C-alpha positions in Angstrom: 0.0 0.0 0.0 2.8 2.4 0.9 4.5 1.6 -2.5 1.5 2.6 -4.5 1.2 5.9 -2.7 4.8 6.6 -3.4 4.4 5.9 -7.1 1.4 8.3 -7.3 3.3 11.1 -5.6 6.2 10.6 -8.0 3.9 10.7 -11.0 2.3 13.9 -9.7 5.7 15.5 -9.2 6.8 14.6 -12.7 3.5 15.9 -14.2 3.9 19.2 -12.3 7.5 19.6 -13.5 6.4 19.0 -17.2 3.6 21.6 -16.8 5.9 24.2 -15.3 8.5 23.6 -18.1 5.8 24.0 -20.8 4.5 27.2 -19.2 8.0 28.6 -19.0 8.7 27.8 -22.7 5.4 29.4 -23.7 6.0 32.6 -21.6 9.6 32.8 -23.0 8.3 32.5 -26.6 5.7 35.2 -26.1 8.2 37.5 -24.5 10.8 37.2 -27.3 8.2 37.4 -30.0 7.0 40.7 -28.4 10.5 42.0 -28.2 11.2 41.1 -31.8 8.0 42.8 -33.0 8.9 45.8 -31.0 12.4 45.9 -32.5 11.0 45.6 -36.1 8.5 48.4 -35.4 11.1 50.6 -34.0 13.4 49.9 -36.9 10.6 50.7 -39.4 9.7 53.9 -37.6 13.4 54.9 -37.5 13.8 54.2 -41.2 10.8 56.3 -42.1 11.9 59.0 -39.7 15.3 59.0 -41.4 13.7 59.5 -44.8 11.3 62.2 -43.6 13.9 64.0 -41.5 16.8 63.4 -43.9 19.6 66.0 -43.5 20.7 68.1 -46.4 23.7 66.8 -48.4 25.7 69.8 -47.3 25.0 69.1 -43.6 25.9 65.4 -44.0 29.2 66.2 -45.7 30.1 68.6 -42.9 29.9 65.9 -40.3 32.9 63.6 -39.7 33.1 60.5 -41.8 33.2 58.2 -38.7 30.0 59.8 -37.3 28.3 59.4 -40.7 29.1 55.7 -40.9 28.0 55.0 -37.4 24.7 56.8 -37.9 21.8 54.3 -38.6 19.9 57.0 -40.6 22.9 57.6 -42.8 23.2 53.9 -43.5 19.5 53.6 -44.5 19.6 56.6 -46.8 22.8 55.4 -48.4 21.3 52.0 -49.2 18.2 53.8 -50.6 20.4 56.1 -52.7 22.4 53.2 -54.1 19.2 51.3 -55.0 17.7 54.3 -56.8 21.0 55.0 -58.7 21.1 51.4 -59.8 17.6 51.5 -61.1 18.1 54.8 -62.9 21.4 53.5 -64.5 19.7 50.2 -65.6 16.9 52.1 -67.2 19.2 54.6 -68.9 21.3 51.7 -70.3 18.2 50.0 -71.7 17.0 53.3 -73.3 20.4 54.0 -74.8 20.7 50.4 -76.1 17.3 50.7 -77.7 18.1 54.0 -79.3 21.4 52.8 -80.7 19.8 49.6 -82.1 17.1 51.7 -83.8 19.8 53.9 -85.3 21.7 50.9 -86.7 18.6 49.2 -88.0 17.6 52.5 -89.7 20.7 52.3 -91.9 19.2 49.6 -93.9 15.6 49.2 -95.0 14.8 46.1 -92.9 11.7 44.3 -94.1 10.8 42.5 -91.0 10.4 44.5 -87.8 12.1 43.4 -84.6 14.9 41.5 -86.3 18.6 42.5 -85.7 21.0 43.6 -88.4 21.4 40.9 -91.1 24.4 38.7 -90.9 25.1 39.0 -94.6 24.9 42.6 -95.9 26.8 45.2 -98.0 26.3 48.9 -98.8 28.8 50.3 -101.3 29.1 54.0 -102.3 30.2 55.8 -105.4 33.8 57.0 -105.9 34.6 60.0 -108.1 37.5 59.2 -110.5 39.7 61.8 -112.1 39.9 59.8 -115.3 37.2 57.5 -116.7 38.0 53.8 -116.6 37.7 52.3 -120.1 36.2 49.1 -118.6 33.2 51.1 -117.5 32.1 51.8 -121.1 31.5 48.3 -122.5 28.4 48.0 -124.6 25.8 45.2 -124.2 26.6 43.8 -127.6 30.0 42.5 -126.4 29.3 41.9 -122.7 25.8 40.6 -122.8 24.2 43.4 -120.9 22.7 46.9 -121.5 24.4 50.1 -120.5 27.8 50.8 -119.1 29.0 49.1 -115.9 29.9 51.1 -112.8 33.1 49.8 -111.4 34.1 52.6 -109.0 32.3 51.5 -105.8 33.8 51.9 -102.3 33.2 49.2 -99.7 35.4 50.1 -96.8 35.4 53.8 -96.1 32.8 56.5 -95.3 29.2 55.3 -95.3 30.0 52.0 -97.0 30.5 48.6 -95.3 30.8 44.9 -96.1 29.5 42.3 -93.7 30.3 38.8 -94.8 30.2 39.9 -98.5 33.0 40.8 -100.9 33.4 43.6 -103.5 35.4 42.6 -106.5 35.6 44.5 -109.8 32.5 46.5 -109.0 30.5 43.3 -108.2 29.1 42.1 -104.9 29.8 38.4 -104.3 27.0 36.5 -102.7 28.3 34.1 -100.0 25.1 32.3 -98.9 21.9 31.1 -100.6 18.7 32.9 -99.6 16.3 35.7 -100.3 18.1 39.0 -100.7 16.9 42.6 -100.7 18.8 44.4 -103.4 18.8 48.2 -104.0 20.7 50.8 -106.1 20.6 54.5 -106.8 22.5 56.5 -109.4 22.7 60.3 -109.6 23.0 62.0 -113.0 24.3 65.5 -113.7 23.2 66.6 -117.2 25.0 69.6 -118.7 23.1 72.7 -119.7 22.0 73.4 -123.3 24.8 76.0 -123.6 27.4 73.3 -122.8 25.9 70.8 -125.2 25.8 73.4 -128.1 29.5 74.1 -127.6 30.1 70.4 -127.9 28.1 70.3 -131.1 25.3 68.2 -129.6 21.8 68.8 -130.9 19.9 66.4 -128.7 17.0 67.9 -126.8 16.3 65.0 -124.5 17.9 62.0 -122.8 16.8 58.6 -121.6 18.3 57.7 -118.2 18.3 54.0 -117.4 19.6 52.0 -114.5 20.0 48.2 -114.5 20.8 45.7 -111.8 22.2 42.4 -113.1 23.3 39.1 -111.5 25.9 36.7 -112.9 25.7 33.0 -112.2 28.5 30.5 -112.3 26.1 28.0 -114.0 25.0 30.5 -116.8 27.1 32.2 -119.4 25.4 35.6 -119.6 24.2 38.1 -117.0 20.6 38.0 -116.0 18.6 41.3 -115.7 17.0 41.6 -112.2 15.6 45.2 -112.3 15.4 48.1 -114.5 14.5 51.8 -113.9 14.2 54.5 -116.5 13.4 58.2 -116.8 13.1 60.5 -119.8 14.5 64.0 -119.2 15.1 67.1 -121.2 18.5 68.8 -121.4 18.4 71.7 -119.0 18.2 75.1 -120.5 20.2 78.0 -119.1 23.5 77.9 -117.2 22.6 75.4 -114.4 23.0 71.7 -115.0 20.1 69.3 -114.5 20.2 66.9 -111.6 18.3 63.6 -111.7 18.4 60.3 -109.8 17.1 56.8 -110.4 16.3 54.4 -107.5 15.1 50.9 -107.5 14.9 48.0 -105.0 13.5 44.5 -104.9 14.0 41.0 -103.7 15.6 38.0 -105.5 16.7 34.5 -104.5 20.4 34.2 -104.9 22.8 31.3 -104.8 26.4 31.2 -103.4 28.9 32.7 -105.8 26.3 34.8 -107.6 27.5 38.3 -108.4 25.6 41.5 -108.5 26.5 44.7 -110.5 24.9 47.9 -111.8 24.9 49.4 -115.2 23.6 52.8 -116.5 22.8 54.2 -119.9 24.8 57.5 -119.4 27.9 56.7 -117.4 29.6 59.9 -118.5 26.9 62.0 -116.7 26.8 59.9 -113.5 27.7 61.8 -110.4 29.5 59.3 -108.2 29.0 60.9 -104.8 28.8 58.5 -101.9 25.6 60.0 -100.6 23.9 60.1 -104.0 25.1 57.0 -105.9 25.1 53.7 -103.9 24.4 50.0 -104.3 23.8 47.3 -101.8 22.1 44.0 -100.8 21.4 42.1 -97.6 20.0 38.7 -96.7 16.4 38.7 -95.4 15.5 35.0 -95.4 
């Protein structure tokens, strides 16, 4: 009987100890949770207070460097300033990148919006020569094409460029099969009637024609891709007449195909790099 009473007392003591421990843990948790919430609230209030009551930059600079670094408000404002500066710099970089990309894509008449610059492209510009190249005056009877070929193209300097394409003998060499956008413009400077009368010419009009040809390794003669023409009258008076012909279109080209331009009046062509040019780029 005495043994059973002792066991009951021992059990009650153990249960009481467990209850006390549980209550102590609960009270401790509630206390630390309240302290943590209080610290977070105080930190938030102090951060907002730092932003609202922020000192002027001149006042901050006048204080010693060690005092500034140890000041919690200074640390909060510095972190906020760095975050704002980073966001502004990232946005500025994106806007600059977009503007530069639009400038570059505006150099060429891209057909499909949203695509980058083509990997295969060329834009060559006219070069003024002091003496006329005899090879630029071949007739279509002997060469298999109409007009006089333009050989004086520039592919490296000024506004011209070559991107994975070659310029040889006034011809653009196609490196890759695909659909190409091809364009050309020639600028003509016709002398006045007074100049033509001194030369003994009695013509009152002229037919200006521009051709774009391609040469294929598997075919003997050049193939005419495009033609543009304009009938003009010789200018009267002392000022010369200025005219231009422009044409553009698409054609499927094979590797090793060559593109070149001919005109009907090569002697009156003004080979200025901004007025006479020729190019092509891969679009698909």
